[in-house]
Phi, psi and omega in degrees: 000132177288130184239131174244139177247134180212174180278318182229124174260134185236121175263115181119114182251030173278194182303321181295310182295318180290321178294322177297315178303318180295314181294323177295318180299322177297338179262007179078023183251127181282148176210160171232133180247134174233148178209139181286342179275153171282161177300320181296321178300317180293319180297331182273355179281117184281120178225145175288174179195098170251114183260130172291163181301321179296325178292319177298316179298319180299318180293318185278316186288338177264007174079018180282317190209132164258343181299327181299331178278323183274329184249342177290151183253109181290127176246123183266003179179189175223164173258130169257114184247126184193157174056029179083012181213167180230142182230134178267123175263111188267102183296319181300315182292324186277316186228004178068028182223166177217178175236169183233125173280109182208106189305145179303327177302319180289324175300315179299314181301316179300315181292317180297319178296318180296318180292321178295317180297329180276358181072027183291156180268091179238124188241104178268160172074024178276171180217168176055041183286132175222157175240151188220154174054046186286349176262355183265190182264002178218066178293165182212160173244128175242142183199174174246128182280172187302336180268007176094003181277127176287137182222161179222139174244115178261137187216172174273320177229150184238134180239127173263105176240042191255033167082180188294337177261030187318121171293321182298315180302323183287353175275350180276125179303138185304327183287352183256357176222159171243136176244127179255116187237150170216128174259134179261144185276023178211170179222180172249133169269109185256140177231153167245131184224152177271102182194156171292170180294142174273341179201156182288338180223173186295142175250120173258110189245123176261133177212167178294340178275348183124178185280152169218146177234124177254107181249184179229165175231300176220187177294337185238358182227128186235154179243129180222153183219151166220147181298138180212176174289141181301335182262016180300139179262118184297333182291345179278357187246108173282167176303316182299318181293320178300311182293325177298319180291317179296317178300318183296334183265341188247314189294328175297343179264013170100010179239135178259130183273142171263120188260163178190177180299136177275121183259345179203144177211142183201158176257125182251111180285155182253125175216149167242140179207135175224132177256131175228133349285174180266016179222139171219112183061237180264007180257132176234141181254144180218151177066215185297341175295334182255336184195145171230150179227155172299149184286354186303321183268003177058047185253341191306300182295321180296322177295319180299316179293324177295320177304306189287336173299314178292316185298321178299318178297315184292318178296320177300316181294316181297318179292320181291322184266349182062037187230108180294334182298337178300332183298335179297336179298331182300307180299316183302318182281318186287322187292335177300314179289323179302312182288327174297321179290323176299315180298313182298315181295320178295318181298311179299317183295312184289333180284332190253339186261151175266122176286155183305326183256020182297134177256179183298324179300313183296321178295317178295323179295321177299317178298320178296321178295317179297320177296322179297323180293312187281338180271349182248127177297323178296317179295315179295323179294321177301315179297315182296318178298314181294320184289319182277345175101150180268158180302145179293147178244000000 
């Protein structure tokens, strides 16, 4: 078996794993990244992307991307549409910050290009990945490379950045972690369509039929969602039916949709999950491997980047001091932001979505809550602070 030795082994070559590899390299720390997906497969995965200001700074100040500044679309607020009217929540005016619409796919491409240009050891398209000796001082990753050769990566520390179905997380004995889970009784029916923008910024629309989100992708390609049953069959939805449903949820609140051919459609289930602690022995979890949030608050990618920013610092300290106890600092620092993001995402989700058993009273109460947010500077500021992100710790 071919064996490679490195300081940090990373399972998962998405944005979290690649950004961690990049940040470690800036600190003079070697790493190897493995992922079962090919680079092309990851690039073809359609993901939304609202970046907080700190995430944009991380990409630009560490030399990953200038494209985010030239091609990203700065959004200074969002529209809250409900009760037959629409209100613009101006983040710049409220908290002096904004967000950037820049798809996660583009973040991945920037990171993959940066790692390739640096000659980093990133191995896509592997199979049969397993991790071993995660409580010891020499954990390892074993896998089969694309030509069928078995290989092993031995490291000092191991990071699981392998997504919400994390193989790494499942290697931790249940008695050594706690998982806090919540299943939501609805999902999002998401579409990608060929059309100009319907609005300059995102529209969050509450209606008696359920929630809808009108987002953007490019000048000619848009992303839109509406609340649906988790078991909804996408094949039951023609373009005409999709547009009829979106219009019914958005246009009564003052926004007219620009329609076009639907090029992709999928059902996105809603789950919240948090793992505590985010470390077991020499294994550390980052991004969706450690936590997932509903997409309503646009926190997923930003949380992953915040995780690895902290993790790079902690790993540098642990390697320099030769002290594994330093690793406990990672969970302590990261989980504060994780739970704030869970709260914000839950609040946005529960305020805007219709539950299956919602009655007329509950719908009227939701509208009253939304009016309280937009009519109160304190309420609007709370939303703006949460949406644009809190200062890094």
